[in-house]
N, C-alpha and C positions, 0 to 999 in steps of 0.2 A: 504494500500500500504506500502510495506517494501522496503526502498531504501538502496542500498549497495554502499559504497563510496570507492574510491581509490585516494590517494593523494589529499584529500579535494574535489574531484569532484564525482558526481553521476556516478557510473559505469553501474549499471542497477537496475531495480526495479522488484518486484514481487507483483502482485495484488492478494489478497486472496478473492476468491468469497464466498459470503454468500447466501445459498439457504434455502428456506422454503419448506419442503416436507410434505407429509401425510396431505394435506389440504382437506377440505370437498368436493371440486370439483375434487379431484384426480389429480390436476396439480401441477407441480413444479414451484416455483417462484424464481427469482434472484433479489437480492437487488441492487439498483442503487443509487448513490449519496455519498457524503462525509459529515462529520460532519459540514463542513462550507458551504455546498451547500444550495441554496434557497429551500424552502419547495416544490416548484413545480418541482424541480430536484431530489427530494428524492421519490423513488417509488419502488414498487414490480412489476416485469415484468415476464410474462409467459416465462419459459425457458425449453428446452428439451435437456439437454446435452447428455443424453444417446442416444436419437433418432438421434442427430447430429452425434455422434460417429459411430453409426450403419450405417447411411447413407453414410458417408465417407468410411467406411471399406467395404461396399458392392457396391461401385460405379461400379466396373467391376467384372464380373463372373470369368474371367481368372486371375489366381494368378499372372502371370508375368505382366499383364497390371496393376493390382491393386498395386503391389509393385513399379512399375515404377512411377505411379502417386504419391505415397507417397514420393519417392525419390525426384521427381521434386518439390513437395511442400516444402520439406526440403531445397532444393537449393534456392528456392525463399525466404524462411524465413531467411536463412543465409545471402543472399544478402540484405534483408531489414535491418537486424541488423547491417551490415557493412556500408551501405549507408545512413541510417537514425538514427543518434545517438542523443538522448535527444531532440527530436523535438515535443514532446507532441502529440496533435491532428493532427499534420502535418505528422505523421508517419503512413503509412498503417499498419493495424493490421494483425497479423498472421491469424486470422479467416477470414478476408476479402480476403487475398491471397488464403486461402484454398477454400473459396466459389467460387472464380474465376476459380481455377483449377477444382473444382467439375463440373462447368458448361462448361468449355472450353477445358479441356485437352483431347487430343487424343493420345493413345498409339503409340509408334514408336518402333516396335520390328520386327527384321527379323526372320522369321521362316522357317527352312529347313525341309520340310516334309519327305525327304528321310532319313536324319540322326536323325530326331526328336530333333534337337537342336534349341535353340533360342539365338539371339544376341540383347540385348537391346541397343537402340540408344538414350541414355539420352540427349546428346547434341542437337540432332534434336528435341526431344520431348520438351525440355525446350525452344528452339528457337521458335518453332511453337506456344507454349503457350504464350510466351511474345508477339509475333506478334498479336495473337488473343486478348490479353488483350488491346494492344494499339488500336485495332480497336473498342473497346468499348467506347472510349472517344467520346463525342458528339461535336456538333458545338461550344459549349460554353467551351470546354476544361474540361468537368466534366465526371466522371465515376460513375456508381452505380452498386451495386450488393447486392442482398437480401440474408439474412440468409436462407438456404434451409429448415429450420424447424421453428416452431413458436418461436417468433412472426413475423418472416419474415421481419425484419427491414432492412433498407439500411445501410450497414456496412461502408459506406463512408460519412455518414451524418454529422459528426463533422468536416470534412475537408473543408477549405476555398479555395478561388480562387487561392491564391498563393501556397497552399499545393498541389492542383491538378496539377498546372504547374510544380512544382518541381518533383512530382511523375512521371509525363509523361516524363520529361527530363531524369530522371534517368533510366526509363524503356527503353528509346531510346538508352541511352549509353550502357545498358546491351544488347539490341538487336544488336547493332553494334559490341560489343565484341564477342557475340556468332556467328555472321556471319563470323567475322575474324577468330575465332578459327576453325570454320567448314571448311574454305578454306585453312587454314594453313596445309601444308603436314607434317610438323615436329611436332609430338605429344608433345615434350618437349616445344617448342615455343607456341603451342596451349594452353598447361596447364598454362603457364606463363600469357597468355592473360586472362584466366579465373580466375586466382588467384587475379588479380586486381579488379575483380567484386565480387568474392565469399569468399575472405579472405585468409590469410596465411595458414590456416589449410586445405585448399583445396589441395588435393594431387598433387605434382609436378612430372611429368614423368621424369625419369632419362634420361640424355643425351645419354646414350648407347642404349636406346630404340628408338632413333630417326628414325630408318629405318622402324619401325612398322607402322601399319595402323593408320589413324587419330583417329578412335574411341577409341584408347588407351589413348587419352588425357582426356577422361571423364569417371569417374567411372560408371560402370553399375551394381554394386552390392549394396544391401542395406547397408552392413556394411561399405562401402566406403562413403556413403552419410552423 
């Protein structure tokens, strides 16, 4: 792990993965553990990074559907970075959010068969996904999701009771903001609502575009995500 500091505080970190390839069994293994970890926590685990990448990239046959899913995943990851800073195991991982999207995401794209045009509705797609994620929490307030390739482990295994509670509360706040933005007729005001959840680099709609349709408040192109 390489940590980057600003003004004496950890700004972010980068974990460098170590793989063992070309093994006798033909599998790829990922190294787990730190130099200070107990022996039981140091291990080599089956990993299929390329298979995972292929699975995600081929989730939908339609290119528009696939690109929308990728954008929505990026929105969620950005939200995670904004709302969970320096929280260790209490922070949902990017791969956990990706796995949830892989399982639960449903494309929301208007298709005009007469003009052969498509209009992606990313706000609705993200709202629906967040609502479906919230439905995954059980009676004990916990949520699980398995990696869609080997070893198929639970990606929320390290989170504790308080972490689950915090994760759910922040998801509920995101859900509320998305609903408010969806109902707000002014795209400028709607984008301001979303910025509070997705960060200052989320595009703010100009005031002079306030008379345009609500969907203008949310970017529907990959380059805007």
